[in-house]
Steps between C-alpha positions, in 0.01 A plus 500: 500500500650720771299709738473765231271548301319186635373425759569869608232606237185342371483395135251688294155335466520559125796343331470516127635219282749609234408321180692699248848512366482857403745741647334823381155651459358274770193516709593644834390181686738300270781736556522545892666195642432323830730343747525125453618221734859614496625851589517721195840645364414846615757643269279411206226739621448878475166551686336311792134524558358460855149480610412657836136405559429701813192726540407443867688818570277714270304774667206441266347167408729336241572172331828630356649177630344333191680746265827311441323180384254705284785681331667162425162379345495809278854446369353276223318805355836687431784439255866586559516721196421869561385641171510860634868486563605210260654321799465124583514435872610150440860629481466515878513182724235531764405252778201481727609409847156448638339666808625612842355270772193643682383453852134451527458783754834638609571798284837564679618153418415551137672838490806341645499236223473771242807672626688172525407414144645819362812445698525137366445627139778759541735228639441220252464688177590876565541571127129434428226761513228404736149575390245440765119452453291603805302479709427839663737790537626392849732260316712787365627594834616157568658440155699830537590397851633174360693676229655734759600208722678336199661834401543697820734761349266578212292816494155409373254724320134429426308587178141454603206499255203542720175676567593524868791615705491180712631704788232410753614434855608143569469569881121520426457239221799277538696400188227533249453588134459869595831529690792353305689818399462640854626174645804517282564861587454454884722188495768707326513250215449783262478872531196701399703710260562191302137430430326608180125441486329553165116452465349664801167674420172620616332440834674187621781621727451686833664839538697368796670249272606778263639676797689193601638465147607866495678460835672188393616661175313257272471594130166460336341586184118494462323350205392855402862612492616185336265555211603856455873415498463169318550152658834443334631824642401450863620142503829581349533797732437284801738235381771749429471662843499165679788366285712793612428416877460134552655169411181306428157615380207266604189538293169435664182505296169517688243405240258745671699768313281410204170687441217284622397453134832353416547303821185424664644212713724708715336502850532875517440578136399855431397732214758752377793264494762392252400357162636153427716623208662758731582236754651273232717789377610595854615145598670457163703814554581377851595161370760659269688663785798296626450599864150359509584167652163360633132544441173402655148512385240520782140548610296325230196296614407270217163429652399860426620484143282542190593272205868462632549865407708574813692183499590527137606863561727371787664246267541777238659712761742215581586451139538865426758523791683209347496669162685786656734258665590354154592843377770556759 
C-alpha cells in the first residue's frame, strides 16, 4: 500500500464482511466495498465515501464525531433497491475509504488533514464522486478548500441545505461549525453570489447574519417560501442558476435542516424545519445534476438520537442522493 489511502487515513472501525455472491438487490453493508491490503483499481469505482469524525470545532456540545461509524452500522438496515424510483443502487461501485486522521486536541491539524484528504482524493481518483460523512459543519470549509486546491481554475458554487446561514465571524469563533460559508467567502474560495441556502426558518439566525448574507449576495430560500413554491421547484431553480455560473456545485447537507421531530439528534435541532421526505427529494434532485460533484452530510450527534431515527434519516439522505446520481 502506498501512502494513500493508508496510512494517510484510518480504516473504518466497522468493516462488514461480504458473504454474498449477489450483484443486485443487496443490503447496503454488503454493497459498499472496503479497501483491502492492496491499493484498489480506482477506475472500478464511481463513488468514494469518506468519514470525517470531527466535532471538537462545534459551537454547541456535539458528538457528531461518532456519526460516520453510526451511519456505517445502520447500512445493514437498508437495501440497494429503491422501490419509489425502481432503481437498484448496486449498479454503482462504491468504496468506503475510512476516516480522516484526527488529532486529540489540535483542531487546526485535523482541518489541515481534511483539506489534504480531499486533495488526495482528487489526485488519485478524480473521476469518483466524494461523499463525506461528518462531523460538524466546519469540515465543509476544509473539503471545499481541498477541492479548490486540486482544481484552482474551477469556479465553485455551494448548494446548502441548512437551518442556519453558517456565516458567523471566524475572527470571534475560529473555524467552527457556525462559520464555514463565511470562511470560504472571506478566503475567496467561493463568491457569496454562488451560494444558495435552502431551509432557513424561524428564530435561529441573527439579523446581522442576514445583513451579511445580503451584502455578500448570497441566495437563500426560507422553509416557508420553499413550501409555497415546492421543494422540487426551489432546488431545480437553484441548480439551474448555479449551473449557469460555476464549474462545480458542492452539496452540503446540515442535518439540522430537519424539523426536530424528524431529526432530533442534530445538536441545533429546531421546530419548523424540513420534513424528511422533503430532504430526500431535495438531495435526489441534486444528485441528478451533472455539476453536483461532491456532497457532505454533517451535524448529527448519535448520542442524542431516538431509536436511530436521525442516523437512519442520514443514511436515507445518502442513498437518496445516490439514487439521483444513478439517474444521470
